[in-house]
C-alpha positions in Angstrom: -20.6 -5.4 13.1 -22.4 -3.1 10.5 -21.0 -1.8 7.7 -20.5 1.9 9.9 -18.7 0.4 12.3 -16.9 -2.1 10.5 -15.5 1.6 8.1 -15.2 3.5 11.6 -12.8 0.1 12.7 -10.8 0.6 9.1 -10.4 4.4 9.6 -9.2 3.8 13.3 -6.6 1.5 12.2 -5.5 3.7 9.1 -5.0 6.8 12.0 -3.0 4.4 13.8 -0.3 3.5 11.0 0.0 7.0 9.8 1.1 8.1 13.3 3.2 5.1 13.7 4.4 5.9 10.3 5.2 9.2 11.3 7.0 8.7 14.7 9.7 6.7 12.3 9.8 9.7 9.8 10.8 12.2 12.5 14.1 10.4 13.3 14.9 10.8 9.6 18.2 12.1 8.5 18.2 14.5 5.2 20.1 12.1 3.4 17.6 9.3 4.4 14.5 11.4 3.1 16.2 10.7 -0.7 16.9 7.5 -0.2 14.9 5.1 -2.7 11.9 3.1 -1.6 10.4 -0.1 -2.6 8.1 1.7 -4.7 9.5 1.9 -8.5 11.6 4.7 -8.6 10.5 7.1 -5.7 12.2 8.3 -2.6 11.2 8.3 0.6 10.0 11.7 0.5 8.3 11.2 -2.7 6.5 8.2 -1.1 5.4 10.3 1.6 3.8 13.2 -0.5 2.0 10.6 -2.5 0.1 9.1 0.4 -0.2 13.0 1.7 -1.9 13.0 -1.9 -4.1 9.7 -1.6 -5.3 11.0 1.6 -6.5 14.6 0.4 -8.5 13.9 -2.8 -12.1 13.1 -2.9 -13.8 10.9 -5.6 -14.7 14.2 -7.7 -11.3 15.7 -7.3 -9.7 12.6 -8.2 -11.8 12.0 -11.2 -11.0 15.5 -12.2 -7.5 14.7 -12.2 -7.5 11.8 -14.1 -9.4 13.4 -16.7 -6.5 15.9 -16.9 -4.5 13.4 -16.9 -6.0 11.5 -20.1 -6.3 8.7 -17.3 -2.2 7.9 -17.2 -2.1 6.7 -14.0 1.8 7.7 -13.7 0.9 11.4 -14.7 -1.8 11.6 -12.2 0.4 10.3 -9.7 3.0 12.5 -10.6 1.2 15.6 -10.5 -0.3 15.1 -7.3 3.1 13.6 -5.9 4.8 17.1 -6.5 1.8 18.5 -5.4 2.2 17.9 -1.8 6.2 17.8 -2.1 7.3 20.4 0.6 10.6 22.6 -0.1 12.3 20.4 2.7 12.0 17.1 4.3 10.3 18.8 7.0 8.0 20.2 5.6 6.7 17.3 4.0 6.6 15.5 7.3 4.5 18.3 8.4 2.1 18.6 5.5 2.2 14.1 6.3 0.7 14.9 9.6 -1.9 17.4 8.8 -3.6 14.5 7.3 -2.9 11.4 9.8 -6.9 11.8 11.3 -8.1 12.3 7.4 -11.1 10.1 6.0 -10.9 11.6 2.7 -10.5 9.1 -0.1 -11.7 8.2 -3.5 -14.0 5.8 -2.7 -15.4 3.9 -0.4 -12.9 1.1 -0.5 -11.7 1.9 2.9 -9.3 -1.7 3.2 -7.5 -0.9 0.4 -6.7 2.9 1.7 -5.4 0.9 4.5 -3.4 -1.1 2.1 -2.0 2.3 1.0 -0.9 3.0 4.3 0.9 -0.1 5.4 2.2 -1.0 2.2 4.0 2.3 1.9 5.3 2.3 5.1 6.9 -0.5 4.4 8.3 0.6 1.2 9.8 3.4 3.2 11.1 0.8 6.2 13.0 -1.7 4.9 15.1 0.2 2.8 16.2 2.3 5.5 16.6 -0.9 7.7 13.6 0.6 9.9 12.0 -2.3 12.7 8.8 -0.9 13.6 6.1 -2.9 11.0 2.1 -2.6 10.9 0.0 -4.1 13.8 -1.5 -7.6 12.8 -4.4 -6.4 13.1 -3.8 -3.8 10.7 -2.5 -6.2 8.5 -5.6 -8.8 8.3 -8.3 -6.4 6.9 -5.8 -5.4 3.8 -4.7 -9.1 3.5 -8.3 -10.2 2.8 -8.9 -7.0 0.8 -5.8 -8.2 -1.2 -6.6 -11.8 -1.9 -10.9 -11.1 -2.7 -10.1 -8.1 -5.4 -7.7 -6.7 -7.9 -7.9 -3.3 -6.9 -5.0 -1.2 -6.5 -2.4 -3.9 -7.4 -3.2 -6.9 -9.4 -3.5 -8.7 -5.5 -6.5 -11.2 -6.3 -4.6 -12.5 -9.6 -1.1 -13.1 -7.9 -2.7 -15.2 -5.3 -5.0 -17.2 -7.6 -5.3 -20.6 -7.4 -3.1 -20.8 -3.9 -4.5 -21.5 -0.3 -2.6 -18.5 1.6 -2.1 -19.3 5.6 -0.7 -16.5 7.8 1.7 -17.8 10.6 1.5 -15.1 13.2 -2.5 -14.4 13.1 -6.0 -15.7 11.6 -5.5 -14.6 8.3 -6.3 -17.6 5.8 -7.9 -17.3 2.4 -8.3 -19.2 -1.6 -7.8 -23.2 -2.0 -5.1 -24.9 -3.8 -1.6 -25.4 -3.2 -0.6 -23.8 0.4 1.4 -20.5 0.8 2.8 -19.7 4.4 4.3 -16.5 6.0 3.8 -13.7 8.0 0.5 -11.6 7.8 3.3 -8.6 6.4 4.8 -11.4 4.0 2.0 -11.8 2.2 0.6 -8.6 2.4 3.6 -6.8 1.0 3.9 -10.4 -1.6 0.5 -9.8 -3.1 1.3 -6.3 -3.6 4.5 -7.2 -5.7 7.0 -6.5 -3.3 9.5 -9.1 -4.2 12.2 -8.3 -1.1 9.3 -10.0 0.6 9.2 -13.6 -0.8 12.0 -15.6 0.4 10.0 -14.9 3.8 7.4 -17.0 2.2 7.0 -21.1 2.8 5.3 -23.9 1.6 4.5 -25.9 -1.6 2.8 -23.2 -4.0 5.3 -20.7 -2.7 7.6 -21.0 -5.9 4.8 -20.3 -7.5 3.4 -16.9 -6.0 7.5 -16.1 -5.9 6.9 -16.5 -10.0 4.2 -14.5 -10.6 5.3 -11.8 -8.1 8.6 -11.5 -10.5 6.7 -11.9 -13.7 4.4 -8.8 -12.7 7.4 -7.0 -11.9 9.0 -7.4 -15.2 6.1 -6.0 -17.1 5.3 -3.2 -14.6 2.7 -4.6 -12.5 4.3 -5.0 -9.6 6.7 -2.4 -8.1 4.9 1.2 -7.3 1.3 0.9 -7.0 -1.1 3.5 -7.5 -4.9 4.9 -6.2 -4.8 5.9 -10.2 -4.8 2.1 -11.1 -8.2 1.8 -9.9 -9.7 3.8 -12.3 -11.7 1.1 -13.7 -12.3 -0.9 -10.6 -14.1 1.8 -9.4 -16.8 0.8 -12.1 -17.1 -3.0 -10.5 
């Protein structure tokens, strides 16, 4: 598969996962939109607005926003989130539906933007008790990207010196003490979501667990953001 075909395939997965999330969101009660998520202090509705913002900015717009925020990721995120937050949850959902087919992104790291969708979808679903999960075929390229590179989250650093192996798919990466789990649990753990750590097993699980929990304590693990890639774009 050449790079153009690979990118097209990834965008197809992005669109599918956005559509799956939109289906879940359509049935939420008003109070569920204000429920907390796994993403820092953001509510469900704020996470959805963040996803809309992330799919609405090209590289020039992203850079302008970062400059205007003095390269403070939290300021950039909050401004863009507020911009795409509707007056009502229904309007926020309508705006999210409007970007389902978008291929706009600040960089060419398409697997990272697939990661934005699958991770934030679970940031929403798990606290609400929604049972749908991302397709394994969407999770595998995200797991591979996370294991290979620190981008929006310090995922490679978190997994460094460990061998990760999925129990439900083809994903495997790294060398060292073995950590096993579903592809979803491995992705969410590399993204710093501690609530998935109890789904991991193997002699390296305790090491990965300690790293994620330590990262959350220092602000590394909780709410990821495209803005954290400001220096990674140059690498």
